[in-house]
VOGUMAR-795742 format. One record per residue (C-alpha): residue in one letter; x, y, z. Coordinates in nm, 2 decimals. Layout:
// VOGUMAR-795742
<r A,<X,Y,Z>>
...
***
This chain:
// VOGUMAR-795742
<r M,<0.00,0.01,0.00>>
<r A,<0.15,0.33,-0.10>>
<r D,<0.20,0.60,0.16>>
<r Y,<0.21,0.96,0.10>>
<r R,<0.40,1.16,0.36>>
<r P,<0.66,1.44,0.41>>
<r L,<1.01,1.38,0.30>>
<r P,<1.26,1.43,0.58>>
<r E,<1.59,1.61,0.51>>
<r D,<1.79,1.28,0.55>>
<r E,<1.59,1.13,0.27>>
<r R,<1.63,1.43,0.03>>
<r E,<1.92,1.26,-0.16>>
<r A,<1.67,0.99,-0.27>>
<r H,<1.45,1.26,-0.40>>
<r D,<1.73,1.42,-0.59>>
<r V,<1.83,1.10,-0.76>>
<r L,<1.48,1.03,-0.86>>
<r A,<1.41,1.39,-0.99>>
<r S,<1.74,1.40,-1.17>>
<r Y,<1.65,1.09,-1.36>>
<r A,<1.31,1.22,-1.45>>
<r F,<1.43,1.57,-1.57>>
<r G,<1.79,1.51,-1.68>>
<r A,<1.85,1.15,-1.76>>
<r E,<2.05,1.23,-2.07>>
<r G,<2.32,1.38,-1.84>>
<r G,<2.40,1.04,-1.68>>
<r P,<2.37,0.95,-1.32>>
<r P,<2.38,1.26,-1.09>>
<r L,<2.67,1.35,-0.89>>
<r P,<2.63,1.38,-0.51>>
<r P,<2.44,1.71,-0.44>>
<r D,<2.63,2.01,-0.33>>
<r R,<2.44,2.07,-0.01>>
<r E,<2.62,2.39,0.09>>
<r G,<2.63,2.57,-0.24>>
<r R,<2.40,2.76,-0.47>>
<r Q,<2.20,2.45,-0.59>>
<r E,<2.11,2.38,-0.23>>
<r R,<1.98,2.73,-0.18>>
<r Y,<1.81,2.73,-0.51>>
<r W,<1.62,2.41,-0.43>>
<r S,<1.55,2.49,-0.06>>
<r F,<1.22,2.65,-0.14>>
<r G,<0.92,2.43,-0.08>>
<r E,<0.82,2.12,0.12>>
<r Y,<0.90,1.78,-0.02>>
<r R,<0.66,1.49,-0.03>>
<r G,<0.71,1.13,-0.12>>
<r V,<0.51,0.83,-0.20>>
<r F,<0.66,0.52,-0.04>>
<r E,<0.61,0.15,-0.10>>
<r D,<0.76,-0.08,0.16>>
<r S,<0.98,0.22,0.27>>
<r E,<1.11,0.28,-0.08>>
<r L,<1.05,0.62,-0.24>>
<r V,<0.88,0.56,-0.56>>
<r A,<0.73,0.91,-0.64>>
<r T,<0.79,1.25,-0.52>>
<r C,<0.69,1.62,-0.55>>
<r A,<0.73,1.96,-0.37>>
<r H,<0.49,2.23,-0.26>>
<r I,<0.59,2.59,-0.26>>
<r E,<0.37,2.85,-0.09>>
<r F,<0.33,3.18,-0.29>>
<r T,<0.11,3.48,-0.22>>
<r A,<-0.06,3.58,-0.54>>
<r R,<-0.31,3.84,-0.65>>
<r L,<-0.64,3.72,-0.79>>
<r R,<-0.92,3.97,-0.87>>
<r G,<-0.80,4.24,-0.63>>
<r A,<-0.72,4.01,-0.34>>
<r W,<-0.40,3.85,-0.21>>
<r L,<-0.43,3.48,-0.13>>
<r P,<-0.22,3.17,-0.07>>
<r L,<-0.12,2.99,-0.40>>
<r A,<0.03,2.64,-0.38>>
<r G,<0.30,2.58,-0.64>>
<r L,<0.33,2.22,-0.73>>
<r T,<0.67,2.12,-0.87>>
<r A,<0.93,1.84,-0.91>>
<r V,<0.66,1.57,-0.98>>
<r A,<0.85,1.25,-1.06>>
<r T,<0.80,0.87,-1.05>>
<r A,<1.06,0.61,-1.04>>
<r P,<1.10,0.43,-1.38>>
<r T,<1.03,0.10,-1.21>>
<r H,<0.69,0.22,-1.09>>
<r R,<0.54,0.42,-1.38>>
<r R,<0.20,0.35,-1.53>>
<r Q,<0.07,0.24,-1.19>>
<r G,<-0.13,0.55,-1.10>>
<r L,<0.12,0.66,-0.83>>
<r A,<0.15,1.02,-0.97>>
<r G,<-0.22,1.06,-0.98>>
<r R,<-0.26,0.94,-0.62>>
<r M,<0.01,1.18,-0.52>>
<r L,<-0.18,1.47,-0.69>>
<r E,<-0.50,1.38,-0.51>>
<r A,<-0.31,1.36,-0.18>>
<r S,<-0.16,1.70,-0.25>>
<r L,<-0.50,1.86,-0.33>>
<r A,<-0.62,1.72,0.01>>
<r E,<-0.32,1.88,0.18>>
<r Y,<-0.39,2.21,0.01>>
<r H,<-0.75,2.19,0.13>>
<r D,<-0.65,2.11,0.48>>
<r R,<-0.38,2.39,0.49>>
<r G,<-0.60,2.67,0.35>>
<r W,<-0.43,2.69,0.02>>
<r P,<-0.73,2.74,-0.21>>
<r V,<-0.56,2.76,-0.55>>
<r S,<-0.27,2.56,-0.70>>
<r A,<-0.04,2.62,-1.00>>
<r L,<0.22,2.42,-1.18>>
<r R,<0.43,2.42,-1.50>>
<r P,<0.32,2.10,-1.68>>
<r F,<0.55,1.85,-1.85>>
<r D,<0.23,1.72,-2.02>>
<r A,<-0.08,1.95,-2.01>>
<r R,<-0.30,1.66,-2.10>>
<r F,<-0.18,1.46,-1.80>>
<r Y,<-0.25,1.74,-1.55>>
<r G,<-0.57,1.83,-1.73>>
<r R,<-0.71,1.48,-1.64>>
<r Y,<-0.67,1.58,-1.27>>
<r G,<-0.84,1.92,-1.30>>
<r W,<-0.55,2.17,-1.37>>
<r A,<-0.61,2.40,-1.67>>
<r T,<-0.41,2.68,-1.85>>
<r G,<-0.42,2.99,-1.63>>
<r C,<-0.21,3.24,-1.83>>
<r R,<-0.02,3.29,-2.16>>
<r Y,<0.32,3.45,-2.23>>
<r T,<0.49,3.57,-2.55>>
<r E,<0.82,3.47,-2.68>>
<r A,<0.98,3.70,-2.92>>
<r T,<1.30,3.62,-3.11>>
<r V,<1.47,3.90,-3.27>>
<r S,<1.80,4.01,-3.42>>
<r P,<1.96,4.27,-3.18>>
<r S,<2.03,4.50,-3.46>>
<r A,<1.66,4.51,-3.54>>
<r L,<1.60,4.66,-3.20>>
<r A,<1.80,4.97,-3.31>>
<r P,<1.49,5.20,-3.36>>
<r A,<1.45,5.18,-2.98>>
<r R,<1.77,5.39,-2.94>>
<r E,<1.59,5.70,-3.07>>
<r G,<1.44,5.80,-2.74>>
<r R,<1.73,5.68,-2.53>>
<r G,<1.82,5.85,-2.21>>
<r G,<1.91,5.78,-1.84>>
<r R,<2.17,5.53,-1.75>>
<r F,<2.21,5.16,-1.68>>
<r R,<2.39,4.99,-1.39>>
<r R,<2.46,4.64,-1.29>>
<r V,<2.25,4.49,-1.00>>
<r H,<2.36,4.19,-0.80>>
<r P,<2.12,3.98,-0.59>>
<r E,<2.19,4.18,-0.27>>
<r G,<2.06,4.50,-0.45>>
<r F,<1.72,4.34,-0.51>>
<r E,<1.54,4.61,-0.31>>
<r D,<1.59,4.87,-0.59>>
<r L,<1.39,4.65,-0.81>>
<r R,<1.10,4.58,-0.60>>
<r P,<0.90,4.90,-0.68>>
<r V,<0.95,4.84,-1.05>>
<r Y,<0.83,4.48,-1.02>>
<r R,<0.52,4.59,-0.83>>
<r E,<0.43,4.86,-1.08>>
<r W,<0.50,4.63,-1.39>>
<r L,<0.26,4.37,-1.27>>
<r D,<0.00,4.61,-1.11>>
<r G,<-0.35,4.47,-1.17>>
<r V,<-0.22,4.15,-1.33>>
<r G,<-0.38,3.83,-1.21>>
<r L,<-0.15,3.57,-1.06>>
<r A,<0.13,3.82,-0.99>>
<r T,<0.32,3.72,-0.68>>
<r R,<0.47,3.89,-0.38>>
<r R,<0.83,3.79,-0.36>>
<r S,<1.01,3.73,-0.04>>
<r E,<1.37,3.86,0.02>>
<r D,<1.50,3.49,-0.01>>
<r W,<1.31,3.44,-0.33>>
<r W,<1.45,3.75,-0.49>>
<r R,<1.82,3.66,-0.39>>
<r E,<1.81,3.28,-0.47>>
<r R,<1.54,3.24,-0.74>>
<r A,<1.46,3.55,-0.92>>
<r F,<1.83,3.61,-0.99>>
<r H,<1.91,3.25,-1.09>>
<r T,<1.82,2.95,-1.31>>
<r S,<1.89,2.61,-1.16>>
<r G,<2.25,2.64,-1.22>>
<r T,<2.34,3.00,-1.33>>
<r E,<2.32,3.35,-1.18>>
<r L,<2.14,3.58,-1.42>>
<r Y,<2.28,3.91,-1.54>>
<r C,<2.07,4.20,-1.41>>
<r Y,<2.09,4.55,-1.53>>
<r A,<1.87,4.83,-1.41>>
<r W,<1.77,5.15,-1.61>>
<r E,<1.73,5.46,-1.40>>
<r R,<1.64,5.82,-1.48>>
<r D,<1.71,6.11,-1.24>>
<r G,<1.83,5.86,-0.98>>
<r E,<1.51,5.65,-0.99>>
<r T,<1.51,5.29,-1.10>>
<r R,<1.24,5.26,-1.36>>
<r G,<1.31,4.92,-1.54>>
<r Y,<1.54,4.62,-1.52>>
<r L,<1.64,4.32,-1.73>>
<r L,<1.72,3.96,-1.59>>
<r Y,<1.89,3.76,-1.86>>
<r E,<2.15,3.50,-1.95>>
<r V,<2.39,3.46,-2.25>>
<r E,<2.48,3.12,-2.40>>
<r D,<2.58,3.01,-2.75>>
<r R,<2.55,3.37,-2.89>>
<r E,<2.18,3.38,-2.77>>
<r L,<2.07,3.63,-2.51>>
<r T,<1.75,3.51,-2.33>>
<r V,<1.56,3.77,-2.13>>
<r H,<1.36,3.60,-1.83>>
<r E,<1.23,3.94,-1.70>>
<r A,<1.20,4.28,-1.86>>
<r A,<1.02,4.48,-1.59>>
<r H,<0.94,4.84,-1.66>>
<r V,<0.71,5.12,-1.52>>
<r D,<0.62,5.28,-1.86>>
<r G,<0.69,5.28,-2.23>>
<r E,<1.00,5.50,-2.20>>
<r A,<1.15,5.24,-1.97>>
<r Y,<1.07,4.95,-2.20>>
<r L,<1.22,5.12,-2.50>>
<r N,<1.54,5.19,-2.31>>
<r L,<1.55,4.82,-2.22>>
<r L,<1.53,4.73,-2.59>>
<r A,<1.80,4.98,-2.67>>
<r F,<2.03,4.81,-2.41>>
<r L,<1.97,4.48,-2.58>>
<r A,<2.03,4.63,-2.92>>
<r D,<2.39,4.72,-2.81>>
<r H,<2.47,4.35,-2.80>>
<r D,<2.46,4.32,-3.17>>
<r A,<2.83,4.24,-3.18>>
<r Q,<2.80,3.98,-2.92>>
<r V,<2.49,3.77,-2.98>>
<r E,<2.31,3.67,-3.29>>
<r E,<1.96,3.65,-3.13>>
<r V,<1.77,3.80,-2.85>>
<r V,<1.49,3.60,-2.70>>
<r L,<1.24,3.78,-2.48>>
<r R,<1.00,3.56,-2.27>>
<r G,<0.72,3.69,-2.06>>
<r L,<0.45,3.95,-2.06>>
<r G,<0.36,4.17,-2.36>>
<r H,<0.65,4.12,-2.59>>
<r D,<0.41,4.11,-2.89>>
<r R,<0.45,4.49,-2.88>>
<r L,<0.77,4.45,-3.05>>
<r L,<0.56,4.41,-3.37>>
<r D,<0.52,4.79,-3.33>>
<r V,<0.88,4.86,-3.26>>
<r V,<1.08,4.65,-3.51>>
<r E,<1.07,4.78,-3.87>>
<r D,<1.24,4.47,-4.02>>
<r R,<0.97,4.21,-3.98>>
<r S,<1.19,3.94,-4.12>>
<r A,<1.42,3.98,-3.82>>
<r L,<1.14,3.91,-3.57>>
<r S,<0.93,3.61,-3.47>>
<r V,<0.65,3.64,-3.20>>
<r E,<0.48,3.33,-3.06>>
<r T,<0.21,3.31,-2.80>>
<r A,<0.26,3.01,-2.56>>
<r P,<0.06,2.86,-2.27>>
<r G,<0.19,2.94,-1.93>>
<r Q,<0.13,2.76,-1.59>>
<r M,<-0.18,2.56,-1.52>>
<r V,<-0.41,2.64,-1.23>>
<r R,<-0.66,2.45,-1.02>>
<r I,<-0.90,2.53,-0.74>>
<r A,<-0.82,2.31,-0.44>>
<r D,<-1.11,2.43,-0.23>>
<r V,<-1.41,2.58,-0.42>>
<r P,<-1.58,2.77,-0.14>>
<r A,<-1.25,2.92,0.00>>
<r A,<-1.14,3.01,-0.35>>
<r L,<-1.46,3.19,-0.44>>
<r E,<-1.49,3.36,-0.12>>
<r A,<-1.12,3.49,-0.12>>
<r V,<-1.16,3.72,-0.43>>
<r R,<-1.34,4.04,-0.50>>
<r Y,<-1.62,4.08,-0.74>>
<r P,<-1.78,4.38,-0.93>>
<r T,<-2.02,4.55,-0.70>>
<r E,<-2.33,4.41,-0.89>>
<r D,<-2.51,4.17,-0.65>>
<r A,<-2.59,3.82,-0.78>>
<r T,<-2.69,3.48,-0.65>>
<r L,<-2.63,3.16,-0.85>>
<r A,<-2.63,2.79,-0.79>>
<r L,<-2.32,2.63,-0.95>>
<r A,<-2.29,2.26,-1.00>>
<r V,<-1.91,2.17,-0.99>>
<r T,<-1.77,1.86,-1.12>>
<r D,<-1.44,1.74,-0.96>>
<r D,<-1.35,1.37,-0.99>>
<r H,<-1.03,1.41,-0.78>>
<r A,<-1.14,1.62,-0.48>>
<r P,<-1.47,1.50,-0.35>>
<r W,<-1.53,1.80,-0.13>>
<r N,<-1.56,2.01,-0.45>>
<r D,<-1.79,1.78,-0.64>>
<r R,<-2.13,1.92,-0.56>>
<r T,<-2.36,2.22,-0.61>>
<r F,<-2.27,2.55,-0.44>>
<r R,<-2.47,2.86,-0.38>>
<r L,<-2.27,3.16,-0.47>>
<r A,<-2.42,3.48,-0.33>>
<r V,<-2.23,3.81,-0.39>>
<r E,<-2.31,4.13,-0.21>>
<r D,<-2.11,4.45,-0.24>>
<r G,<-1.81,4.27,-0.40>>
<r T,<-1.80,3.99,-0.14>>
<r A,<-1.90,3.63,-0.18>>
<r A,<-2.06,3.38,0.05>>
<r V,<-2.04,3.02,-0.07>>
<r E,<-2.21,2.71,0.07>>
<r P,<-2.33,2.38,-0.05>>
<r T,<-2.70,2.36,-0.16>>
<r D,<-2.95,2.12,-0.29>>
<r E,<-3.10,2.38,-0.53>>
<r E,<-3.13,2.31,-0.90>>
<r P,<-2.82,2.46,-1.06>>
<r D,<-2.82,2.76,-1.27>>
<r A,<-2.50,2.65,-1.43>>
<r S,<-2.26,2.36,-1.43>>
<r V,<-1.89,2.36,-1.48>>
<r G,<-1.58,2.14,-1.43>>
<r V,<-1.33,2.24,-1.17>>
<r G,<-1.07,2.31,-1.45>>
<r T,<-1.29,2.56,-1.63>>
<r L,<-1.40,2.72,-1.30>>
<r S,<-1.04,2.77,-1.21>>
<r Q,<-0.99,2.96,-1.54>>
<r L,<-1.30,3.17,-1.48>>
<r L,<-1.17,3.25,-1.13>>
<r V,<-0.83,3.38,-1.22>>
<r G,<-0.96,3.57,-1.52>>
<r Y,<-0.79,3.37,-1.80>>
<r L,<-1.12,3.26,-1.96>>
<r P,<-1.44,3.47,-1.97>>
<r P,<-1.77,3.29,-1.93>>
<r R,<-1.89,3.33,-2.29>>
<r R,<-1.57,3.17,-2.42>>
<r A,<-1.58,2.91,-2.15>>
<r R,<-1.90,2.78,-2.31>>
<r T,<-1.71,2.72,-2.63>>
<r V,<-1.36,2.60,-2.52>>
<r G,<-1.45,2.50,-2.17>>
<r D,<-1.72,2.29,-2.02>>
<r L,<-1.94,2.57,-1.88>>
<r A,<-2.32,2.50,-1.94>>
<r V,<-2.58,2.77,-1.84>>
<r E,<-2.95,2.74,-1.82>>
<r N,<-3.04,3.07,-1.98>>
<r S,<-2.91,3.41,-2.10>>
<r G,<-2.96,3.58,-1.77>>
<r T,<-2.74,3.33,-1.60>>
<r L,<-2.47,3.39,-1.85>>
<r A,<-2.50,3.77,-1.82>>
<r A,<-2.46,3.73,-1.44>>
<r L,<-2.15,3.51,-1.48>>
<r D,<-2.01,3.77,-1.73>>
<r A,<-2.05,4.04,-1.47>>
<r L,<-1.89,3.83,-1.19>>
<r F,<-1.60,3.69,-1.38>>
<r P,<-1.47,3.94,-1.64>>
<r E,<-1.17,3.84,-1.84>>
<r Q,<-0.84,3.98,-1.69>>
<r E,<-0.48,3.99,-1.78>>
<r T,<-0.30,3.70,-1.61>>
<r Y,<0.07,3.62,-1.59>>
<r L,<0.26,3.41,-1.32>>
<r P,<0.62,3.54,-1.34>>
<r E,<0.79,3.27,-1.12>>
<r R,<1.00,2.97,-1.25>>
<r F,<0.93,2.66,-1.04>>
***
């Protein structure tokens, strides 16, 4: 019988071996982990869990607690990561049982919503997670960014992890009003925002009149400069960031910008043949506790009362009909035996909650079913579409 439980520190090496095989088998057997170096600090975030059979670790995952903004409120967000199963125990349903146990833990701990970066969206979709945000990836020749130099001013300076406080105001303003934006702790800034799993990122901040107004976090490898974060307070700051990247034309062949809003390069770059912009799905989200999640966020001031039948095959406490009563922007949610006004799966409901999917589109690409046009209008008012972006790498 499989047993899901916390993974103590003295068993972490078994987790590292299993996870290294799952996510980096082509590199050969892992070396003993450096417990005192950067890698240890990078992976120190989160609480590790394991599934054991006869005391053998056969599957593992980790939970990271974030604080994220959803519809004008800040609430706990459970980041699920490092999901891996031993090659000897795959196709036995262990990962699914671990996901269900994780949801039960989130419910018990008061973490109403979960997010993850999927290795296979179809797999996690079967357990109720659904796409919660998009991001753009723009690939451009640095010389094609030269038009951004026209409005150049201010100055750039190098920032190291210990100088993260200068970046915080820019980060907050950059993501102001964006759903799934996170509050970053000091440790997260130092050990995760400035790093990938094995490399410290370059960080250069742009300032005008002594005030930091934008910054770049990026890495350079094989004549490619990859921007992980291009935070800015306004258009002037963004153009100066692009001008800084243009100055790397003798050093790199391509600049890749990943994140929020880089489709605007279509209005900056004149040589369209030097630019490629793609939209990609970001992290997946899932409600772990329907009443807690719906009560945690703010709603438009229009009052409404609806009965929602929620389908959730993997969290039985969610699999029922709820009465959602909104008054003055605050919701009260409780189970009900009323006939439902609408029915929805937990994945689609999660997309409605975070603002990724508006109700009218959820009837087409999701599984939202409504009884009448009045119910649809009420849902449209309660769950308007909002910009969403989860900036963290986990």
